[in-house]
C-alpha positions in Angstrom: 105.6 -29.0 90.6 106.1 -30.7 93.9 103.3 -32.4 95.3 104.4 -30.8 98.9 103.4 -26.8 97.2 99.7 -28.5 95.3 98.9 -29.3 98.7 99.7 -25.7 100.8 98.1 -23.9 97.4 95.1 -25.8 97.5 94.5 -25.4 101.1 95.2 -21.8 101.0 93.0 -21.2 97.7 90.1 -22.9 99.7 90.5 -21.3 103.3 90.7 -17.8 101.1 87.6 -19.4 99.3 85.8 -20.0 102.2 87.0 -16.5 104.3 85.7 -15.1 101.0 82.5 -16.5 100.6 81.8 -15.7 104.4 82.3 -12.1 103.9 80.3 -12.1 100.7 77.6 -13.7 103.3 77.7 -11.6 105.7 76.7 -8.7 103.8 74.0 -10.1 102.1 71.4 -9.4 104.7 68.0 -9.8 105.1 67.5 -5.8 103.2 69.4 -6.9 100.9 67.1 -9.5 99.3 64.2 -7.7 100.2 65.4 -4.9 97.4 66.8 -7.2 94.9 63.3 -9.2 94.8 61.6 -5.5 94.8 63.8 -4.3 91.6 63.3 -7.6 89.8 59.6 -7.6 90.2 60.0 -3.5 89.3 61.6 -5.0 85.9 58.6 -7.4 85.7 55.9 -5.2 85.6 57.4 -2.9 83.2 57.7 -5.6 80.7 54.0 -6.9 81.1 51.1 -6.2 80.7 49.6 -8.5 82.9 47.9 -6.4 86.7 48.6 -9.4 88.5 52.3 -8.4 88.3 51.4 -5.4 89.3 49.7 -6.2 92.7 52.5 -8.4 93.3 54.6 -5.6 93.2 52.7 -3.4 95.4 51.8 -5.8 98.2 55.7 -6.5 98.2 56.2 -3.0 98.7 53.6 -2.1 101.2 54.6 -5.7 103.3 58.5 -4.8 103.4 57.6 -0.5 103.7 58.8 0.1 100.1 56.3 2.4 99.5 57.9 5.9 101.0 59.7 8.2 98.1 63.4 7.5 98.4 65.0 10.4 100.2 66.5 11.8 96.9 63.6 11.9 95.5 61.8 13.7 97.7 64.6 16.4 97.7 64.7 17.0 94.1 60.7 17.1 93.9 60.9 20.7 97.1 63.6 22.2 95.0 61.7 22.7 91.4 
């Protein structure tokens, strides 16, 4: 393969990679990270017998405002 073609393809690949990385990091907001942390803590709580992780999950949910019921859950409860 000619060297110029390799250089062009490498440059295009790097630009595409940077663009894709920028797009992904733009989508990852603070709320995304908070939801990911709470979801991970919920999985941990289900797997362990400790109260410490339960307290940590409750504190994280309270601090970040995740204590409210999900809208879909409250709608399902009112229809019963």
